N, C-alpha and C positions, 0 to 999 in steps of 0.2 A: 504494500500500500504506500502511496506517495501523495503527500499534500504539498502544494507549492508554498514557498515562503510567505507569499501574500495571503494565502488561505489560512495558514497556521497563525499568522499575525492577527487575521480577522477573528479567528476562533478564540485566541488568547484574550483579545480585547473584549470580546463579547462575554467571555467567562468572568472577567473582572467586574463587569457592570451588573448592578442589581436594580431591578425595577419593581416598584410596588404596584400591586394590582388588586382589584376587588373581585376579579373573576376567579372561578375555581381553577386550581392548578393540581397537577399530579406529581408529587415529589419523586416518584420512581422514574418518571419520564424527564422531569426537570434535570436530573443528574446525568441524563444521556444527551442533553442538548448540545454539549460541546465535546462530544466524543465521536470520532470517526470509526465505525466498525469495519474492520478489514474484510474484503470479499475478493476472491480469486488472488492473483499475484500482485496487481497494482490497484485494484478497485476498492471502493468503500461505499458505505451509506452513512449518513448522519442526519438526525432530526434537527431541522432548523427552527421550526415553530409548530404550534398545534393549538386547537381550540376545542373545548368540550372535554367530557369524560363520561363515565358510565351514568352519572347523575343527569347529564344533558340528554341522554337517550331516554331515560325514564321520564324526565320532565316533558320532553316533546310528546311522548306517548300519552301522558296524562293531561297535557296542555295545562299545566299548573304553573303558578308563580313561585319561584324560589325552589330550594332543595327539599323542603318539606321535612317531616319528622318520621317518615316510614323507616322500617328496619331494612338493613342490607339484604336480608333473606327475601323480603318482599320485592325489592328492586331486582334481585337476581332472578326470581321467579318470573317477573314481567319480561325481563330481557330475554330469558330463555323461551318464553311464549312467543315473543316477537320474532325471534330467529326461527323457531320451529314452524311458524305459520307464514313465513316469508313476508313479514311486514318490514318494508325497507326504509320508509321515510324517516323514522326516528333515528336510524343509524347515520343518516345524512347530516344530522346536526353536529357531528364531530368532524373536524378536518385536521389534516396533518401535512406538513411540507418537508420533503427530503432533499438533501443534496446528494447526488449519486455520481460516482465515477465508474464507468462501465465500458466494455468493448463496443465498438460500433455495431457489430453484428447482433449483440444482445440488445442494444438500443433499438435497432430496427424491428426486432421481435416484440420488445416491450411496448413500443409506440402503437401497436395494434390496439392496445387498450385506450380507447379514445375518450375516456371519462375522467380526464385529469387536465390540469393546467401545467404546461411544460414550457420551459425556457432553456434551450440548449446552448452550450458553448459555441460561439460563432467562429468557424474557420475562415469566414470571409473577412472578419475583422482582426482576429488574433491568429497566432501561429500555434499549431497543435504540439503538445508535449510529445517527447520521444518515449512514450510508454506503449507497449503492445503486449497482448496476452499470449502466453504460451501455456498450454494445458499440462497438467501433471501426467506422467506416463500412464497412470491407472485410468485416466479418462480418455485415452486414445483407443478407439475401437473401430472395427469394420462396420460397414452398412448392415443394418438388420435385414434379414431375409424375409421377415414377416411384418415389418413395420417400416413404411416408406420414410418416416421422419424420426427414426430411432437408431440406436447403436446395437451392434452385435458383439462378437467376440473381441476381447482385449488384444491389442497388438503385442506381438512378441517384442523382446527388448531391442533387437537389432532394427526391426521395422519402426518401432517407436522412436528410436534415436534418429533414424533417417528422416522421419516426419518432422521431428522437432528441429532438426538442422535446416530443413527446407523452410519451415515457418519462420525461423529466426533469420535466415539469410534473406528471404524475400522482404521481411519487415525492415531489416537494416538497409537493404538496397533501396527500397522505395522511399524510405525516410531520407536517405542520403540524396536521392534525386529530388525529393521535395525541397530540401534545403538549397540544393544547387539552383533550382528554378526560382526560388524566392530571392536568392542573393542578388542584390542590386548591382554588384560589380561583375556579375556573370550574365544572368538573363533578366532578373527583375520581374518575373511573371506575377500577375495578380494572384493574391492569395485564394480568391474564389475559384481560380482555375488550377492552381498547383495542388490543392487539396484532393482533387480527383484521383491522384496517383497513390494515395495512402491505402494500405491494406485494411480489411474489415476488422482485424484484431487490434487496430489502433484504438486507444482509449479516448472517449469523449466524456463530457460531464453535462449534467443538467440539474435544474431545480424541478421537482415533480411534486405537485400539490393535488390532493384528492380528498374526498370524504370517506368516512369509515365504511359505508355500504359498498362503494366501488372498490375500495382497498380490499375488502373481504372477497369480492369477486375475483380480483387480480390474484390474491393469495390462494384461493381455491384452485385456480388453474395452474399457477406457476410454482406452488409449493407441493403440488402433487408429484408422486414418485415417477410418473410418466413424462413430466416436463423435462426439457433439456437441462442438463446439469448446470450450465453456465448461467441460466436465468433463475434456476431453482435455488441456488445458494444466496442470491440476492433476496428472494422471497423469504427464505428461512431467516435471514438476518433481520428483515423487516418484521417478521412475526414476533421476534423478541421485543421489539419496540412497542408493538401493539399489545403484547402481554403486559408490559409495564404501564401502558397508557390506559387501556380499558380492560382490566382483568376479567370482569364479569362477561362482557361481550365476547372477549377472546375465548373464554371457556365454552360459551354457547356455540361459537363458530366452529371450534375444533370438534365438538360433539355432533352438531347438526349439519355441518357442511364438509369440513376437511376430512373427518373420520367417518363419513356416512356414505351410503349408496342410495340411489333412487331406482325404484322398480316401476316399470310400466304396468298398465292394467293387466296385460297378458302375463307378465312376470308374476304379479300378485296372485292371479288365479292359479298359476303353476305352483307357486309356493304353498297355497292353501291345499292343493292336491298332494304335494309332497308331505305336508304336515299330517294329512289324513291317511297317509300310506296308500294313496290311490296310485295305480300305475300311470306314469306319465313319462314321455321321452321327448326328445327335440322335435320330431315330426308332429306328434300329437299335440304339442304345446302351442303350435302356431308361431313359435319364435324362430327367427333365423338362426343359422348355426353360430354366428358370432354373438347374437343376443344370448343364446343358450349357454355358450361357453363363458361369457362374461358373468351371467347369473350364477352358474355353478362355481365359478372362481370366487365370487363374493361370498358364497355360502360355504366355501372351503370343501367342496365336493368334487 
């Protein structure tokens, strides 16, 4: 992980300042505001700011004034009810802003989630840092034979070394050419043109602000075991911040979204037959082969 001197100075300066406020704050998250959590080899996430907490979710659901005098157990029960029954609006009352440093190819996948406010480092205005992502050997694998967007067998040591050398050499060469093109004494090419030569494993940065409802949707998809490793580790790091920020909502999310499965109407009918010990197989269930295998896998059968 690498912060620029300016970024470190900004963080240190913000850490020294104290601001009085009448709004609810979360001590566990306050302590994380000035900490960059390492991700991958040069990446990080850090919480820049936030608004709301578990009580804000409850308040919105009850449309009441103030925090009230209800017990934590009652708040927890309401939040779990809201999550269980897909009531989304109360969770939108909480917002969080992250500063993220990530490889460009991860950013291009991440930006598909269009329910956030994003401001990315401008390579038209500034020069990109010489930071590029190189996977650990255990994350270098062949193309999966049964999943078009997944990985298969781990590469042997010799092949992994060859791949890492290729990635490193290409990144070094393209960045060297990038510097040559920018050099006023050489070519002096416009930054907006020179940037096209950089590899997709080059690191970029952005500020990413979203509400808790849409953050949960992002995490459900990207913290899943089937998500690409390079974006999954960012989601996992973000989950730690959410756990500190809204622990009641986080617990409900892990129970009803992240650690749960959804059955279709046909799947539910099939499950009822299985529980009643009635004969049922894939053809008679009306499920496709893939639906059947997914259902059986979720049931551990």
